[in-house]
N, C-alpha and C positions, 0 to 999 in steps of 0.2 A: 444292863453293867455286867450282867453277870458273862454276856458274850466275851467282853473284852479282857475276862480276865482269864479267860481260857483261850487266849490268842495262842498262836502256834511261836516257837520261836524265829522262825524266819518273818513271820506278820510281825511281832514286835520289832525287832529289826529294821524290818521296813517302816512300820509306824514311826520310830523315833526317827527317820532322815523323814519321809514327808510330814509330820503334824507341824515344823515350825516352818516349812516350805511353802509358802506363798508368794512365789515371784509370778509378776504380772497377774496376782487375784487367783491365782490357781489354787485352790484350798482342799482338801481332800478329807473326807470324814470314813470313820471304819466301821466297819460290822455296818453297813449301812441296811434298812429294809427298802425291796423295792418288788411289791408285787407279794409273791409268796417268797420270795426267796431274800437271801440276805446278801449282800455284796460284801467282801472282806476291804473293801477302799472302792470310793464312789467320788468323785468328781461332778457337783451338781452342775455349775457353769460350762462344762465340757459335754456332759450325759456321757462320761468315760468311766468304765468299770476296772478295776484290775485282781485281778484273783491270783492266789498264789497257789499253786497245785506241790501239794507232796509227793508222799508216797503212798495215800489214799485214792488217787487220782489215778485208777489203775479197773479193771472188770465193769462190774456195773456200774459202779462210778460215772464211766466216761459216757455212759447214753446219756445220766442223767445229768452229765454236765454240758450232752450236748443239745438237749433238751433246754435247758436253763439260758445255752446262749443264743437259742432261737428265740426265747421267749425275750430276751434285753435286744436284742438287733432287732424285734420285729417291733419293740418301742422307742425305737432311733436312739439304744443306747452302746455304744461301743464299747468292744469289752476285749481286755488286751489278759492272757493268762501268760504267770512267768513260773517257770520251776524252782522250786524254795533253793535247791543246791544255787542255781545264778544268784540268788538274792545273797548268801554268804558267799559267792566267790567272788559277785563286783558288782556290790552295792550302790557305789558312785556311778557306772556307767548302769543298773537298772533304776536309778533316781534320773539321772539326764536323760534316757532314752522315754520314762513314761512323762517328762516335764515337756521335752518335743513333741510327743500324741497329743497331749493334752492340747497345748498350744495349735497343733494344727486342727484339734477338733473345733476347739473355739474359733478360729478363724474359718472355718468352714461354715459352724454353725451360724456365725456374723452375715456369712458371706449369703446366708438362702432368707434371711430376713429382709 
């Protein structure tokens, strides 16, 4: 619960759009633990993570992000990074892109089984 209280403004805005968006069974969890990491948003059905990148994602943080991304990919999790400014400037477009990618991931996963 403490993590949810410390959400950034773009995370709060995106969560308000995603939490009620259960199109085709696509549901997201917020600040979901995966291994040693905490994903900003996670769709279990699609094995899909969304990360919101703000001003802190530069310098040494980029190297940490690359390690995190590689670990998630090695676990079969697709990751999408979205600049925080994009959430503010185009929330509806961001949500549509997320839902479209999640649907494609679900289709891909089901085609593998």
